[in-house]
C-alpha positions as CSV (number, residue, x, y, z in Angstrom):
1,X,72.1,-144.6,132.1
2,X,68.5,-145.0,131.1
3,X,67.1,-141.7,129.7
4,X,63.4,-142.8,129.2
5,X,61.3,-144.6,131.6
6,X,60.5,-148.2,130.7
7,X,56.8,-147.3,130.1
8,X,57.7,-144.7,127.4
9,X,57.2,-147.2,124.6
10,X,53.8,-148.2,125.9
11,X,52.8,-144.5,126.3
12,X,54.1,-143.7,122.8
13,X,52.1,-146.6,121.3
14,X,48.9,-145.5,123.1
15,X,49.4,-141.9,122.0
16,X,50.0,-143.0,118.4
17,X,46.9,-145.2,118.4
18,X,44.9,-142.4,119.9
19,X,46.0,-139.9,117.2
20,X,45.1,-142.4,114.5
21,X,41.7,-143.0,116.0
22,X,41.1,-139.2,116.3
23,X,42.1,-138.8,112.6
24,X,39.9,-141.6,111.5
25,X,37.0,-140.4,113.7
26,X,37.4,-136.9,112.4
27,X,37.3,-138.1,108.8
28,X,34.2,-140.1,109.5
29,X,32.4,-137.1,111.1
30,X,33.4,-134.9,108.2
31,X,32.0,-137.5,105.8
32,X,28.7,-137.6,107.7
33,X,28.5,-133.8,107.7
34,X,29.3,-133.7,103.9
35,X,26.4,-136.0,103.3
36,X,24.0,-134.3,105.7
37,X,21.1,-132.1,104.6
38,X,23.0,-129.2,106.1
39,X,25.5,-129.4,103.3
40,X,23.4,-131.0,100.5
41,X,20.2,-129.1,101.3
42,X,18.3,-132.4,100.5
43,X,14.8,-132.3,102.1
44,X,14.9,-128.6,102.7
45,X,12.0,-126.6,101.1
46,X,13.1,-123.4,99.4
47,X,11.5,-120.1,99.7
48,X,9.8,-118.9,96.5
49,X,8.2,-115.7,95.4
50,X,4.9,-117.7,95.3
51,X,4.2,-120.8,97.4
52,X,3.7,-123.0,94.4
53,X,2.3,-126.5,95.3
54,X,3.3,-129.4,93.0
55,X,1.0,-131.5,95.1
56,X,-2.0,-129.5,94.1
57,X,-1.1,-128.9,90.5
58,X,0.4,-132.3,89.7
59,X,-1.1,-134.7,92.3
60,X,-4.6,-133.3,92.5
61,X,-5.2,-131.6,89.2
62,X,-3.1,-134.0,87.2
63,X,-1.1,-131.4,85.2
64,X,1.6,-133.0,83.2
65,X,5.2,-132.0,83.9
66,X,5.6,-130.9,80.3
67,X,2.9,-128.3,80.5
68,X,5.2,-126.1,82.5
69,X,8.6,-127.6,81.8
70,X,8.2,-127.4,78.0
71,X,11.8,-128.1,76.9
72,X,12.5,-131.1,79.1
73,X,12.3,-133.6,76.2
74,X,14.5,-131.8,73.7
75,X,16.9,-129.6,75.7
76,X,19.4,-129.7,78.5
77,X,17.4,-127.4,80.7
78,X,13.8,-128.4,81.6
79,X,12.7,-124.8,81.4
80,X,10.9,-122.5,83.9
81,X,7.4,-121.6,82.9
82,X,6.7,-118.0,81.9
83,X,4.1,-116.1,83.8
84,X,1.8,-116.5,80.8
85,X,1.6,-120.2,81.6
86,X,0.4,-119.5,85.1
87,X,-2.1,-116.9,83.8
88,X,-3.6,-119.3,81.3
89,X,-5.6,-120.6,84.3
90,X,-5.3,-117.9,86.9
91,X,-7.1,-115.2,84.9
92,X,-10.2,-117.2,85.8
93,X,-9.2,-119.4,88.8
94,X,-8.2,-117.6,92.1
95,X,-7.9,-114.5,90.0
96,X,-8.1,-112.2,93.0
97,X,-6.1,-114.3,95.5
98,X,-3.6,-112.2,97.5
99,X,-1.1,-115.1,97.3
100,X,-1.0,-114.8,93.6
101,X,-0.4,-111.1,93.4
102,X,3.3,-111.6,92.5
103,X,2.1,-113.6,89.5
104,X,-0.3,-110.9,88.4
105,X,2.3,-108.2,89.0
106,X,4.7,-110.1,86.8
107,X,2.1,-110.4,84.1
108,X,1.3,-106.7,84.3
109,X,4.8,-105.4,84.3
110,X,6.3,-108.1,82.0
111,X,9.0,-108.8,84.6
112,X,9.8,-112.4,85.3
113,X,9.3,-113.9,88.7
114,X,12.7,-114.7,90.3
115,X,12.2,-118.4,91.2
116,X,14.8,-120.1,93.4
117,X,16.2,-123.2,91.7
118,X,15.7,-126.2,93.9
119,X,17.9,-128.7,92.1
120,X,20.8,-126.4,91.4
121,X,23.9,-128.2,90.2
122,X,27.3,-126.5,90.4
123,X,28.4,-124.6,87.3
124,X,31.2,-127.2,86.6
125,X,28.6,-130.0,86.3
126,X,27.0,-130.7,82.9
127,X,23.5,-132.3,83.0
128,X,21.2,-132.8,80.1
129,X,17.5,-133.5,80.8
130,X,16.6,-134.6,77.3
131,X,19.0,-137.5,77.1
132,X,17.8,-138.9,80.5
133,X,14.2,-138.6,79.3
134,X,15.0,-140.3,76.1
135,X,16.8,-143.2,77.9
136,X,13.8,-143.8,80.2
137,X,14.8,-142.1,83.4
138,X,11.6,-140.8,85.2
139,X,11.2,-137.4,86.7
140,X,10.6,-138.9,90.1
141,X,13.9,-140.8,90.0
142,X,15.8,-137.5,90.5
143,X,13.2,-135.1,91.7
144,X,11.2,-137.4,94.0
145,X,7.5,-137.5,94.3
146,X,6.8,-133.9,93.6
147,X,3.2,-134.7,93.3
148,X,3.2,-135.1,97.1
149,X,5.2,-131.9,97.8
150,X,3.2,-128.8,98.9
151,X,6.5,-126.9,98.8
152,X,9.3,-128.3,96.6
153,X,12.5,-129.6,98.1
154,X,15.5,-131.3,96.8
155,X,14.9,-135.0,96.9
156,X,18.4,-136.3,96.6
157,X,21.9,-135.2,97.6
158,X,23.0,-134.4,94.0
159,X,26.5,-135.4,95.0
160,X,28.7,-137.2,92.6
161,X,28.4,-140.6,94.3
162,X,24.6,-140.4,93.8
163,X,24.9,-139.7,90.1
164,X,27.5,-142.5,89.7
165,X,25.2,-145.0,91.4
166,X,22.6,-144.6,88.7
167,X,25.3,-144.6,85.9
168,X,26.8,-147.8,87.3
169,X,23.4,-149.5,87.9
170,X,21.0,-148.0,85.4
171,X,18.8,-151.2,85.4
172,X,17.6,-150.2,88.8
173,X,16.1,-146.9,87.6
174,X,15.2,-147.1,83.9
175,X,11.5,-147.3,83.0
176,X,9.4,-147.3,79.8
177,X,9.6,-144.0,78.0
178,X,5.9,-143.6,78.1
179,X,6.0,-143.7,81.9
180,X,8.8,-141.1,82.4
181,X,6.3,-138.5,83.5
182,X,4.2,-140.8,85.6
183,X,5.0,-140.0,89.2
184,X,3.4,-143.2,90.6
185,X,4.9,-145.7,88.1
186,X,6.3,-148.9,89.5
187,X,7.7,-151.9,87.7
188,X,5.0,-154.6,87.1
189,X,7.6,-157.3,87.7
190,X,11.2,-157.6,88.7
191,X,12.7,-154.2,88.2
192,X,16.2,-155.6,87.4
193,X,14.9,-158.0,84.8
194,X,12.7,-155.4,83.1
195,X,15.4,-152.8,83.5
196,X,18.0,-154.9,81.7
197,X,15.6,-155.4,78.8
198,X,15.0,-151.6,78.5
199,X,18.8,-151.0,78.6
200,X,19.1,-153.0,75.4
201,X,16.0,-151.6,73.8
202,X,17.0,-148.0,74.5
203,X,20.8,-148.6,73.9
204,X,21.6,-147.2,77.4
205,X,25.3,-147.0,77.9
206,X,25.9,-144.4,80.7
207,X,29.4,-143.0,80.9
208,X,31.5,-143.0,84.0
209,X,34.5,-141.0,82.9
210,X,35.1,-137.5,84.3
211,X,34.4,-135.6,81.0
212,X,30.8,-137.0,80.9
213,X,29.7,-134.5,83.5
214,X,32.7,-132.2,83.9
215,X,33.1,-130.4,80.6
């Protein structure tokens, strides 16, 4: 006596294939979501206590990154400028602007402005600005062309695969040390050829093991 219909095998195969396709499709969709700006926050401008414009200060006025981020060359953290740095100019320029009242209030009360970090890595990730600067990695490589940003946003995903791409192919990104803070720098010739020369000159040997970043 036949218990199952002769089409049962075909139906079972079709269902199995359908389940596998659904699992694969779901995994693909999750991967897309994980890389989207909704998750990574890449390209999303952050609200700040003062609408500071890098485009104006860096792009138009030509202020060097190190004027505000004073420890970027010798410390892991680039540094957030104290209110005094802002007031060096703004005691004379736009001194009565309503937009800058939070800055003046911070200066009067000696209470720091609570800036929102844009490139905010998880606590389990170790990153050192100074070593990247010393090895010829430009600010724009990670932070994007901030000299064109009215409001600052996260340029890249900051996901592990993004970091590993640079560590595995540093010749694509390294530049002369004297050009690290030049937002508009471009290689004069073949980037890969020039990059390989700089890797030897700067003894660039990026690590790929877990403990390089997860300490």
